[in-house]
LUMTIZA-836537 format. One record per residue (C-alpha): residue in one letter; x, y, z; residue number from 1. Coordinates in steps of 0.02 Angstrom, whole numbers, plus 50000, padded with zeros to 5 digits. Example, Ala and Ser with C-alpha at 12.3 -4.5 7.8 and 13.67 -1.06 7.14 Angstrom:
<recs>
+----+-------+-------+-------+-----+
| aa |     u |     v |     w |   i |
+----+-------+-------+-------+-----+
|  A | 50615 | 49775 | 50390 |   1 |
|  S | 50684 | 49947 | 50357 |   2 |
+----+-------+-------+-------+-----+
</recs>
This chain:
<recs>
+----+-------+-------+-------+-----+
| aa |     u |     v |     w |   i |
+----+-------+-------+-------+-----+
|  M | 49159 | 50095 | 48404 |   1 |
|  T | 49015 | 50189 | 48451 |   2 |
|  E | 49012 | 50358 | 48369 |   3 |
|  L | 48990 | 50501 | 48497 |   4 |
|  S | 48873 | 50648 | 48457 |   5 |
|  P | 48931 | 50823 | 48480 |   6 |
|  Y | 48935 | 50905 | 48648 |   7 |
|  P | 48788 | 51045 | 48646 |   8 |
|  V | 48841 | 51223 | 48699 |   9 |
|  G | 48737 | 51366 | 48716 |  10 |
|  P | 48621 | 51444 | 48838 |  11 |
|  A | 48647 | 51281 | 48950 |  12 |
|  D | 48816 | 51326 | 48986 |  13 |
|  R | 48759 | 51464 | 49118 |  14 |
|  N | 48768 | 51433 | 49297 |  15 |
|  P | 48603 | 51390 | 49376 |  16 |
|  S | 48506 | 51534 | 49454 |  17 |
|  A | 48394 | 51505 | 49608 |  18 |
|  G | 48421 | 51316 | 49596 |  19 |
|  E | 48333 | 51305 | 49431 |  20 |
|  L | 48398 | 51210 | 49283 |  21 |
|  D | 48350 | 51207 | 49103 |  22 |
|  L | 48224 | 51076 | 49070 |  23 |
|  E | 48315 | 51009 | 48920 |  24 |
|  D | 48484 | 50986 | 49019 |  25 |
|  R | 48385 | 50884 | 49161 |  26 |
|  G | 48304 | 50772 | 49044 |  27 |
|  S | 48466 | 50710 | 48941 |  28 |
|  L | 48619 | 50623 | 48968 |  29 |
|  R | 48762 | 50714 | 48883 |  30 |
|  R | 48904 | 50633 | 48790 |  31 |
|  V | 49073 | 50707 | 48808 |  32 |
|  R | 49160 | 50708 | 48651 |  33 |
|  G | 49333 | 50636 | 48616 |  34 |
|  L | 49350 | 50520 | 48765 |  35 |
|  S | 49356 | 50355 | 48674 |  36 |
|  T | 49528 | 50270 | 48682 |  37 |
|  E | 49471 | 50105 | 48586 |  38 |
|  L | 49619 | 50048 | 48480 |  39 |
|  A | 49607 | 50120 | 48307 |  40 |
|  D | 49746 | 50004 | 48239 |  41 |
|  V | 49740 | 49817 | 48279 |  42 |
|  T | 49925 | 49812 | 48272 |  43 |
|  E | 49936 | 49918 | 48432 |  44 |
|  V | 49876 | 49771 | 48534 |  45 |
|  E | 50039 | 49705 | 48547 |  46 |
|  Y | 50085 | 49845 | 48673 |  47 |
|  R | 49934 | 49791 | 48773 |  48 |
|  Q | 49985 | 49638 | 48858 |  49 |
|  L | 49844 | 49621 | 48971 |  50 |
|  R | 49669 | 49645 | 48924 |  51 |
|  L | 49606 | 49828 | 48985 |  52 |
|  E | 49449 | 49849 | 49069 |  53 |
|  R | 49328 | 49928 | 48957 |  54 |
|  V | 49233 | 50072 | 49045 |  55 |
|  V | 49102 | 50201 | 49032 |  56 |
|  L | 49124 | 50369 | 49131 |  57 |
|  V | 48974 | 50466 | 49193 |  58 |
|  G | 48974 | 50637 | 49288 |  59 |
|  V | 48844 | 50747 | 49367 |  60 |
|  W | 48849 | 50927 | 49328 |  61 |
|  T | 48792 | 51028 | 49478 |  62 |
|  E | 48893 | 51190 | 49467 |  63 |
|  G | 49006 | 51292 | 49357 |  64 |
|  S | 49007 | 51305 | 49169 |  65 |
|  A | 48988 | 51162 | 49038 |  66 |
|  E | 49171 | 51189 | 48998 |  67 |
|  Q | 49226 | 51142 | 49190 |  68 |
|  A | 49113 | 50995 | 49183 |  69 |
|  Q | 49187 | 50922 | 49022 |  70 |
|  A | 49365 | 50962 | 49096 |  71 |
|  S | 49317 | 50865 | 49242 |  72 |
|  L | 49272 | 50711 | 49147 |  73 |
|  T | 49412 | 50727 | 49026 |  74 |
|  E | 49523 | 50713 | 49171 |  75 |
|  L | 49431 | 50576 | 49241 |  76 |
|  A | 49466 | 50487 | 49065 |  77 |
|  R | 49648 | 50525 | 49084 |  78 |
|  L | 49653 | 50448 | 49259 |  79 |
|  A | 49561 | 50291 | 49187 |  80 |
|  E | 49694 | 50269 | 49052 |  81 |
|  T | 49827 | 50297 | 49184 |  82 |
|  A | 49756 | 50145 | 49286 |  83 |
|  G | 49757 | 50035 | 49128 |  84 |
|  S | 49586 | 50059 | 49057 |  85 |
|  E | 49498 | 50080 | 48889 |  86 |
|  V | 49372 | 50225 | 48888 |  87 |
|  L | 49227 | 50190 | 48784 |  88 |
|  D | 49095 | 50323 | 48821 |  89 |
|  G | 49075 | 50480 | 48937 |  90 |
|  L | 48906 | 50551 | 48992 |  91 |
|  I | 48858 | 50698 | 49100 |  92 |
|  Q | 48694 | 50716 | 49180 |  93 |
|  R | 48633 | 50895 | 49236 |  94 |
|  R | 48570 | 50899 | 49412 |  95 |
|  S | 48556 | 51024 | 49548 |  96 |
|  R | 48636 | 50885 | 49662 |  97 |
|  P | 48685 | 50708 | 49654 |  98 |
|  D | 48542 | 50581 | 49685 |  99 |
|  P | 48559 | 50506 | 49854 | 100 |
|  A | 48500 | 50334 | 49788 | 101 |
|  T | 48579 | 50311 | 49613 | 102 |
|  F | 48704 | 50471 | 49601 | 103 |
|  I | 48621 | 50506 | 49421 | 104 |
|  G | 48434 | 50467 | 49465 | 105 |
|  S | 48340 | 50306 | 49435 | 106 |
|  G | 48271 | 50354 | 49258 | 107 |
|  K | 48455 | 50394 | 49205 | 108 |
|  V | 48521 | 50232 | 49264 | 109 |
|  T | 48411 | 50131 | 49132 | 110 |
|  E | 48486 | 50250 | 48997 | 111 |
|  L | 48658 | 50221 | 49070 | 112 |
|  G | 48635 | 50034 | 49069 | 113 |
|  D | 48582 | 50038 | 48877 | 114 |
|  A | 48743 | 50137 | 48853 | 115 |
|  V | 48844 | 50010 | 48940 | 116 |
|  R | 48777 | 49867 | 48859 | 117 |
|  A | 48798 | 49949 | 48681 | 118 |
|  A | 48973 | 49987 | 48722 | 119 |
|  D | 49004 | 49816 | 48789 | 120 |
|  A | 49079 | 49882 | 48950 | 121 |
|  D | 49113 | 49795 | 49102 | 122 |
|  T | 49149 | 49940 | 49216 | 123 |
|  V | 49069 | 50119 | 49259 | 124 |
|  I | 49168 | 50247 | 49334 | 125 |
|  C | 49074 | 50396 | 49425 | 126 |
|  D | 49152 | 50559 | 49427 | 127 |
|  G | 49119 | 50589 | 49616 | 128 |
|  E | 49135 | 50489 | 49781 | 129 |
|  L | 48980 | 50364 | 49797 | 130 |
|  S | 48907 | 50317 | 49956 | 131 |
|  P | 48905 | 50135 | 49995 | 132 |
|  G | 48712 | 50143 | 49967 | 133 |
|  Q | 48739 | 50225 | 49784 | 134 |
|  L | 48878 | 50102 | 49751 | 135 |
|  R | 48769 | 49945 | 49783 | 136 |
|  Q | 48615 | 50008 | 49705 | 137 |
|  L | 48706 | 50052 | 49542 | 138 |
|  E | 48797 | 49879 | 49539 | 139 |
|  D | 48626 | 49793 | 49560 | 140 |
|  K | 48544 | 49882 | 49423 | 141 |
|  L | 48680 | 49899 | 49295 | 142 |
|  K | 48756 | 49721 | 49328 | 143 |
|  V | 48929 | 49779 | 49302 | 144 |
|  K | 49068 | 49832 | 49419 | 145 |
|  V | 49048 | 50016 | 49475 | 146 |
|  I | 49189 | 50116 | 49543 | 147 |
|  D | 49204 | 50301 | 49594 | 148 |
|  R | 49337 | 50442 | 49568 | 149 |
|  T | 49412 | 50410 | 49745 | 150 |
|  A | 49434 | 50214 | 49706 | 151 |
|  L | 49512 | 50252 | 49550 | 152 |
|  I | 49635 | 50374 | 49616 | 153 |
|  L | 49683 | 50258 | 49749 | 154 |
|  D | 49715 | 50117 | 49619 | 155 |
|  I | 49832 | 50230 | 49531 | 156 |
|  F | 49923 | 50273 | 49693 | 157 |
|  A | 49938 | 50084 | 49724 | 158 |
|  Q | 50013 | 50055 | 49562 | 159 |
|  H | 50143 | 50187 | 49567 | 160 |
|  A | 50200 | 50181 | 49746 | 161 |
|  R | 50385 | 50115 | 49767 | 162 |
|  S | 50456 | 50157 | 49926 | 163 |
|  R | 50408 | 50066 | 50084 | 164 |
|  D | 50339 | 50229 | 50156 | 165 |
|  G | 50229 | 50267 | 49996 | 166 |
|  K | 50159 | 50085 | 49999 | 167 |
|  A | 50110 | 50094 | 50172 | 168 |
|  Q | 50016 | 50264 | 50157 | 169 |
|  V | 49928 | 50198 | 50002 | 170 |
|  E | 49867 | 50048 | 50098 | 171 |
|  L | 49815 | 50139 | 50241 | 172 |
|  A | 49717 | 50252 | 50126 | 173 |
|  Q | 49635 | 50103 | 50036 | 174 |
|  L | 49586 | 50022 | 50199 | 175 |
|  S | 49513 | 50188 | 50261 | 176 |
|  Y | 49405 | 50190 | 50101 | 177 |
|  L | 49358 | 50007 | 50102 | 178 |
|  L | 49305 | 49997 | 50288 | 179 |
|  P | 49133 | 50080 | 50277 | 180 |
|  R | 49101 | 50001 | 50103 | 181 |
|  L | 49136 | 49814 | 50152 | 182 |
|  R | 48990 | 49702 | 50122 | 183 |
|  G | 48961 | 49514 | 50117 | 184 |
|  W | 48907 | 49418 | 49965 | 185 |
|  G | 48776 | 49292 | 49995 | 186 |
|  E | 48718 | 49210 | 50163 | 187 |
|  A | 48895 | 49119 | 50186 | 188 |
|  L | 48988 | 49275 | 50230 | 189 |
|  S | 48848 | 49330 | 50342 | 190 |
|  R | 48844 | 49172 | 50457 | 191 |
|  Q | 48913 | 49175 | 50640 | 192 |
|  V | 49048 | 49059 | 50683 | 193 |
|  G | 49000 | 48977 | 50853 | 194 |
|  G | 48858 | 48860 | 50920 | 195 |
|  R | 48765 | 48761 | 50780 | 196 |
|  A | 48818 | 48863 | 50649 | 197 |
|  A | 48998 | 48810 | 50678 | 198 |
|  G | 48960 | 48659 | 50564 | 199 |
|  G | 48944 | 48526 | 50699 | 200 |
|  V | 49113 | 48573 | 50789 | 201 |
|  G | 49028 | 48521 | 50946 | 202 |
|  I | 49106 | 48557 | 51122 | 203 |
|  G | 49233 | 48692 | 51124 | 204 |
|  G | 49160 | 48761 | 50958 | 205 |
|  R | 49012 | 48849 | 51025 | 206 |
|  G | 48984 | 49024 | 51069 | 207 |
|  P | 48910 | 49191 | 51017 | 208 |
|  G | 49022 | 49196 | 50872 | 209 |
|  E | 49075 | 49332 | 50755 | 210 |
|  T | 49004 | 49353 | 50574 | 211 |
|  K | 49123 | 49346 | 50431 | 212 |
|  I | 49111 | 49535 | 50389 | 213 |
|  E | 49130 | 49585 | 50575 | 214 |
|  L | 49291 | 49470 | 50565 | 215 |
|  D | 49347 | 49556 | 50411 | 216 |
|  R | 49317 | 49727 | 50487 | 217 |
|  R | 49417 | 49684 | 50640 | 218 |
|  R | 49566 | 49631 | 50529 | 219 |
|  I | 49563 | 49784 | 50436 | 220 |
|  R | 49557 | 49891 | 50583 | 221 |
|  N | 49708 | 49783 | 50658 | 222 |
|  R | 49795 | 49818 | 50488 | 223 |
|  M | 49767 | 50000 | 50492 | 224 |
|  S | 49829 | 50023 | 50679 | 225 |
|  K | 49989 | 49934 | 50612 | 226 |
|  L | 50012 | 50045 | 50467 | 227 |
|  R | 49983 | 50200 | 50571 | 228 |
|  R | 50123 | 50143 | 50686 | 229 |
|  D | 50239 | 50109 | 50545 | 230 |
|  I | 50206 | 50275 | 50464 | 231 |
|  K | 50220 | 50360 | 50628 | 232 |
|  A | 50394 | 50285 | 50640 | 233 |
|  M | 50447 | 50335 | 50457 | 234 |
|  R | 50378 | 50515 | 50498 | 235 |
|  Q | 50503 | 50526 | 50642 | 236 |
|  V | 50635 | 50476 | 50523 | 237 |
|  R | 50596 | 50613 | 50398 | 238 |
|  E | 50574 | 50742 | 50554 | 239 |
|  T | 50750 | 50695 | 50601 | 240 |
|  Q | 50822 | 50724 | 50425 | 241 |
|  R | 50725 | 50898 | 50417 | 242 |
|  G | 50800 | 50946 | 50591 | 243 |
|  E | 50977 | 50913 | 50542 | 244 |
|  R | 50946 | 51025 | 50399 | 245 |
|  R | 50870 | 51165 | 50499 | 246 |
|  R | 51027 | 51138 | 50626 | 247 |
|  H | 51135 | 51178 | 50484 | 248 |
|  D | 51032 | 51318 | 50426 | 249 |
|  V | 51006 | 51236 | 50251 | 250 |
|  P | 50848 | 51320 | 50180 | 251 |
|  S | 50724 | 51208 | 50107 | 252 |
|  V | 50602 | 51230 | 49950 | 253 |
|  A | 50468 | 51124 | 49906 | 254 |
|  I | 50396 | 51099 | 49728 | 255 |
|  V | 50211 | 51080 | 49729 | 256 |
|  G | 50072 | 51087 | 49598 | 257 |
|  Y | 49942 | 50997 | 49502 | 258 |
|  T | 49980 | 50821 | 49448 | 259 |
|  N | 50080 | 50812 | 49281 | 260 |
|  A | 50115 | 50997 | 49281 | 261 |
|  G | 50299 | 50963 | 49260 | 262 |
|  K | 50372 | 50963 | 49443 | 263 |
|  S | 50497 | 50824 | 49410 | 264 |
|  S | 50552 | 50894 | 49249 | 265 |
|  L | 50576 | 51059 | 49344 | 266 |
|  L | 50674 | 50975 | 49483 | 267 |
|  N | 50789 | 50885 | 49356 | 268 |
|  A | 50815 | 51054 | 49269 | 269 |
|  L | 50864 | 51145 | 49424 | 270 |
|  T | 50978 | 51000 | 49500 | 271 |
|  G | 51008 | 50871 | 49373 | 272 |
|  A | 50916 | 50747 | 49481 | 273 |
|  G | 50869 | 50623 | 49347 | 274 |
|  V | 50708 | 50571 | 49429 | 275 |
|  L | 50564 | 50482 | 49330 | 276 |
|  V | 50483 | 50600 | 49211 | 277 |
|  E | 50335 | 50528 | 49122 | 278 |
|  D | 50176 | 50607 | 49043 | 279 |
|  A | 50054 | 50525 | 49165 | 280 |
|  L | 49961 | 50570 | 49308 | 281 |
|  F | 50034 | 50530 | 49474 | 282 |
|  A | 50189 | 50475 | 49407 | 283 |
|  T | 50273 | 50530 | 49562 | 284 |
|  L | 50223 | 50481 | 49732 | 285 |
|  D | 50383 | 50464 | 49839 | 286 |
|  P | 50467 | 50630 | 49885 | 287 |
|  T | 50636 | 50658 | 49816 | 288 |
|  T | 50763 | 50788 | 49891 | 289 |
|  R | 50910 | 50851 | 49808 | 290 |
|  R | 51035 | 50979 | 49847 | 291 |
|  S | 51049 | 51141 | 49736 | 292 |
|  V | 51154 | 51304 | 49753 | 293 |
|  T | 51087 | 51478 | 49729 | 294 |
|  P | 51189 | 51583 | 49598 | 295 |
|  D | 51281 | 51676 | 49746 | 296 |
|  G | 51344 | 51503 | 49815 | 297 |
|  R | 51210 | 51473 | 49959 | 298 |
|  A | 51163 | 51297 | 49968 | 299 |
|  Y | 50975 | 51240 | 49991 | 300 |
|  T | 50868 | 51080 | 49960 | 301 |
|  L | 50729 | 51042 | 49832 | 302 |
|  T | 50604 | 50925 | 49859 | 303 |
|  D | 50485 | 50849 | 49726 | 304 |
|  T | 50313 | 50816 | 49807 | 305 |
|  V | 50162 | 50714 | 49765 | 306 |
|  G | 50052 | 50799 | 49637 | 307 |
|  F | 49866 | 50858 | 49685 | 308 |
|  V | 49709 | 50842 | 49595 | 309 |
|  R | 49527 | 50912 | 49592 | 310 |
|  H | 49432 | 50830 | 49734 | 311 |
|  L | 49582 | 50741 | 49807 | 312 |
|  P | 49512 | 50595 | 49917 | 313 |
|  H | 49522 | 50647 | 50097 | 314 |
|  Q | 49583 | 50471 | 50132 | 315 |
|  L | 49744 | 50526 | 50031 | 316 |
|  V | 49764 | 50688 | 50123 | 317 |
|  E | 49749 | 50596 | 50291 | 318 |
|  A | 49873 | 50454 | 50238 | 319 |
|  F | 50002 | 50568 | 50147 | 320 |
|  R | 50000 | 50699 | 50280 | 321 |
|  S | 50170 | 50647 | 50336 | 322 |
|  T | 50239 | 50663 | 50162 | 323 |
|  L | 50142 | 50837 | 50127 | 324 |
|  E | 50219 | 50907 | 50299 | 325 |
|  E | 50369 | 50929 | 50176 | 326 |
|  T | 50268 | 51070 | 50110 | 327 |
|  A | 50211 | 51147 | 50279 | 328 |
|  G | 50404 | 51147 | 50344 | 329 |
|  A | 50478 | 51228 | 50189 | 330 |
|  D | 50553 | 51398 | 50179 | 331 |
|  L | 50471 | 51428 | 50004 | 332 |
|  L | 50348 | 51338 | 49899 | 333 |
|  V | 50385 | 51334 | 49712 | 334 |
|  H | 50202 | 51308 | 49641 | 335 |
|  V | 50219 | 51236 | 49474 | 336 |
|  V | 50062 | 51282 | 49353 | 337 |
|  D | 50031 | 51192 | 49190 | 338 |
|  A | 50019 | 51323 | 49056 | 339 |
|  S | 49948 | 51198 | 48917 | 340 |
|  D | 49796 | 51158 | 49038 | 341 |
|  A | 49627 | 51222 | 48974 | 342 |
|  L | 49588 | 51290 | 49157 | 343 |
|  P | 49752 | 51335 | 49245 | 344 |
|  E | 49662 | 51447 | 49375 | 345 |
|  D | 49566 | 51282 | 49440 | 346 |
|  Q | 49726 | 51192 | 49465 | 347 |
|  I | 49799 | 51333 | 49565 | 348 |
|  K | 49634 | 51335 | 49668 | 349 |
|  A | 49639 | 51146 | 49699 | 350 |
|  V | 49817 | 51144 | 49750 | 351 |
|  R | 49796 | 51286 | 49873 | 352 |
|  Q | 49647 | 51218 | 49954 | 353 |
|  V | 49752 | 51053 | 50000 | 354 |
|  L | 49898 | 51167 | 50048 | 355 |
|  V | 49777 | 51273 | 50185 | 356 |
|  E | 49719 | 51104 | 50240 | 357 |
|  V | 49894 | 51045 | 50282 | 358 |
|  G | 49946 | 51209 | 50351 | 359 |
|  E | 49809 | 51206 | 50469 | 360 |
|  E | 49883 | 51051 | 50542 | 361 |
|  H | 50036 | 51159 | 50577 | 362 |
|  G | 49970 | 51306 | 50672 | 363 |
|  G | 49909 | 51388 | 50493 | 364 |
|  R | 50091 | 51414 | 50450 | 365 |
|  M | 50094 | 51443 | 50249 | 366 |
|  P | 50265 | 51462 | 50176 | 367 |
|  Q | 50301 | 51591 | 50045 | 368 |
|  E | 50231 | 51546 | 49872 | 369 |
|  L | 50323 | 51573 | 49697 | 370 |
|  L | 50213 | 51535 | 49550 | 371 |
|  V | 50308 | 51449 | 49409 | 372 |
|  V | 50205 | 51429 | 49240 | 373 |
|  N | 50285 | 51273 | 49158 | 374 |
|  K | 50265 | 51198 | 48984 | 375 |
|  C | 50264 | 51372 | 48895 | 376 |
|  D | 50327 | 51286 | 48739 | 377 |
|  A | 50161 | 51181 | 48735 | 378 |
|  A | 50036 | 51333 | 48762 | 379 |
|  G | 49983 | 51452 | 48634 | 380 |
|  D | 50032 | 51642 | 48632 | 381 |
|  L | 49850 | 51689 | 48669 | 382 |
|  A | 49847 | 51579 | 48829 | 383 |
|  L | 50023 | 51637 | 48892 | 384 |
|  A | 49961 | 51813 | 48876 | 385 |
|  R | 49802 | 51780 | 48972 | 386 |
|  L | 49914 | 51695 | 49106 | 387 |
|  R | 50044 | 51835 | 49113 | 388 |
|  H | 49898 | 51960 | 49145 | 389 |
|  L | 49814 | 51830 | 49290 | 390 |
|  L | 49981 | 51788 | 49361 | 391 |
|  P | 50095 | 51945 | 49351 | 392 |
|  D | 50221 | 51897 | 49481 | 393 |
|  A | 50240 | 51706 | 49405 | 394 |
|  V | 50399 | 51653 | 49331 | 395 |
|  F | 50367 | 51569 | 49143 | 396 |
|  V | 50486 | 51424 | 49105 | 397 |
|  S | 50494 | 51270 | 49004 | 398 |
|  A | 50578 | 51136 | 49098 | 399 |
|  R | 50597 | 51024 | 48942 | 400 |
|  R | 50675 | 51156 | 48837 | 401 |
|  G | 50770 | 51255 | 48991 | 402 |
|  D | 50684 | 51420 | 48950 | 403 |
|  G | 50680 | 51535 | 49095 | 404 |
|  V | 50758 | 51415 | 49219 | 405 |
|  E | 50910 | 51533 | 49253 | 406 |
|  R | 50780 | 51673 | 49289 | 407 |
|  L | 50701 | 51551 | 49412 | 408 |
|  R | 50857 | 51508 | 49496 | 409 |
|  A | 50881 | 51693 | 49531 | 410 |
|  R | 50707 | 51714 | 49595 | 411 |
|  I | 50725 | 51570 | 49710 | 412 |
|  A | 50892 | 51644 | 49781 | 413 |
|  E | 50798 | 51816 | 49810 | 414 |
|  L | 50655 | 51731 | 49901 | 415 |
|  L | 50764 | 51611 | 50020 | 416 |
|  P | 50791 | 51673 | 50197 | 417 |
|  R | 50958 | 51738 | 50212 | 418 |
|  P | 51080 | 51705 | 50363 | 419 |
|  D | 51049 | 51844 | 50492 | 420 |
|  Q | 51220 | 51862 | 50587 | 421 |
|  D | 51370 | 51967 | 50517 | 422 |
|  V | 51533 | 51879 | 50579 | 423 |
|  E | 51717 | 51937 | 50560 | 424 |
|  L | 51824 | 51770 | 50579 | 425 |
|  L | 51998 | 51717 | 50564 | 426 |
|  L | 52003 | 51536 | 50539 | 427 |
|  P | 52159 | 51431 | 50551 | 428 |
|  Y | 52220 | 51335 | 50395 | 429 |
|  T | 52196 | 51176 | 50508 | 430 |
|  E | 52010 | 51221 | 50515 | 431 |
|  G | 51974 | 51178 | 50341 | 432 |
|  A | 51808 | 51100 | 50379 | 433 |
|  L | 51740 | 51241 | 50467 | 434 |
|  T | 51792 | 51351 | 50320 | 435 |
|  A | 51700 | 51239 | 50189 | 436 |
|  R | 51534 | 51254 | 50320 | 437 |
|  V | 51544 | 51443 | 50310 | 438 |
|  Y | 51551 | 51437 | 50130 | 439 |
|  A | 51414 | 51306 | 50110 | 440 |
|  E | 51283 | 51366 | 50236 | 441 |
|  G | 51331 | 51546 | 50253 | 442 |
|  Q | 51353 | 51700 | 50126 | 443 |
|  V | 51540 | 51754 | 50122 | 444 |
|  L | 51556 | 51951 | 50087 | 445 |
|  A | 51752 | 51960 | 50087 | 446 |
|  E | 51896 | 51840 | 50099 | 447 |
|  E | 52082 | 51874 | 50127 | 448 |
|  H | 52230 | 51738 | 50148 | 449 |
|  T | 52347 | 51782 | 50286 | 450 |
|  P | 52496 | 51687 | 50367 | 451 |
|  D | 52384 | 51646 | 50521 | 452 |
|  G | 52229 | 51592 | 50421 | 453 |
|  T | 52082 | 51635 | 50312 | 454 |
|  R | 52002 | 51798 | 50353 | 455 |
|  L | 51820 | 51796 | 50314 | 456 |
|  H | 51675 | 51934 | 50329 | 457 |
|  A | 51522 | 51826 | 50318 | 458 |
|  R | 51337 | 51815 | 50361 | 459 |
|  V | 51282 | 51648 | 50442 | 460 |
|  G | 51147 | 51566 | 50539 | 461 |
|  A | 51128 | 51549 | 50727 | 462 |
|  E | 51195 | 51381 | 50747 | 463 |
|  L | 51347 | 51404 | 50641 | 464 |
|  A | 51388 | 51572 | 50720 | 465 |
|  A | 51398 | 51478 | 50895 | 466 |
|  A | 51515 | 51351 | 50810 | 467 |
|  V | 51635 | 51491 | 50743 | 468 |
|  L | 51628 | 51593 | 50892 | 469 |
|  P | 51797 | 51555 | 50951 | 470 |
|  Y | 51884 | 51625 | 50792 | 471 |
|  A | 51785 | 51781 | 50797 | 472 |
|  C | 51899 | 51934 | 50761 | 473 |
|  V | 51891 | 52055 | 50911 | 474 |
|  G | 51964 | 52234 | 50897 | 475 |
|  D | 52127 | 52283 | 50825 | 476 |
|  A | 52207 | 52119 | 50883 | 477 |
|  G | 52088 | 52012 | 50778 | 478 |
|  R | 52099 | 52126 | 50625 | 479 |
|  N | 52286 | 52114 | 50649 | 480 |
|  G | 52282 | 51926 | 50634 | 481 |
|  S | 52348 | 51897 | 50821 | 482 |
|  G | 52235 | 51752 | 50849 | 483 |
|  P | 52058 | 51702 | 50883 | 484 |
|  E | 51949 | 51755 | 51028 | 485 |
|  G | 51985 | 51642 | 51179 | 486 |
|  S | 52135 | 51557 | 51104 | 487 |
|  G | 52262 | 51637 | 51229 | 488 |
|  S | 52356 | 51722 | 51084 | 489 |
+----+-------+-------+-------+-----+
</recs>
């Protein structure tokens, strides 16, 4: 295994001023320590049934501190491992901006090629989105497969999608990414079909023809059109479900946050949902909705959504827009933050950027946000003290151990919208279903059982208030139990 040299720190860690970069920074490819995931013990090979791709990571540090650049490449390494790769090396190039031709500059491509051959790697992953030209140049010069961060995330999504909805959205995102990067290999894929190029088909086979790459593009566009129609139909189903919940005045809570922040664990802790919990990036792609009840008896729904990541590909945001609409239509956002992460404030910023983008599609509406700092059991005392100072209104929990979960339940109950209509009802015992709805969807303030039925003082929403209007108590007759309004008693 190639020994990685220590990552230097010092004056180079400062931000560039006036676009000037330290000469030593610009002239070197820096190795990032601790990224190698080569097998240390040959007995571990039984757990790797397929041969993993051997990858070298490369990033361009254009802004921010050295710590942020390292964190970005370390996250890329975790993404590569999640996709089933074996990380051999990681390098960072200090530049004012990525090279438009080769991403890291022509001189550094030679050094990168030497590192790839020394590590016997078969894939290079770039920490950024490459243009079609950059992708082609790097593959021509390095003679190995080159992919970017966007393609890597799309591959992980393709592996983890389970529902029909999720698979359709991932495929649409992949095709959107592939279309401008489609290229033919060799002359055979560029020939036109028709005329003499039709291979001697003769009469009936001649014509202006269509190149192979044009044919592929047309097929991709047709497939994308079909996927958009399918996703639109699935979106209407979800809107119907959300409309039904709104009609019954059931508040909704969406759990959002960075990938692997512990959103699914928190959903399990609050509702006992039993959804998949895995220490991996993007383990949850398909939203899961479960019912819960506040300590004072009000019902609400909790939805676990797909996690976010730095530089989330715009193709994914577009394809998963119908799923992300769960956040825009929620009454409350529970924003989960990983306390054990090195840069939790960067995670918060990345999540809020996506939420703002989704909210702009819905008239700029942003639900109220409740910050929840999770994994407190995995964070040090100093890190927790810093987060408590940075996020004074946040709730600190450990979903795995259950610490702080009851306080979180109480905080959610405080922030959920309450029914706004005060009613006095006398519900006959034959209207048990309506009585149950008042308890489930409203807030019962007082209850009394009388010979004529159940007398309730409650706060309910507009739709339920209309349903119970015939049983509203009016004047002394109602309070004496003589009968419901409009019943003719």
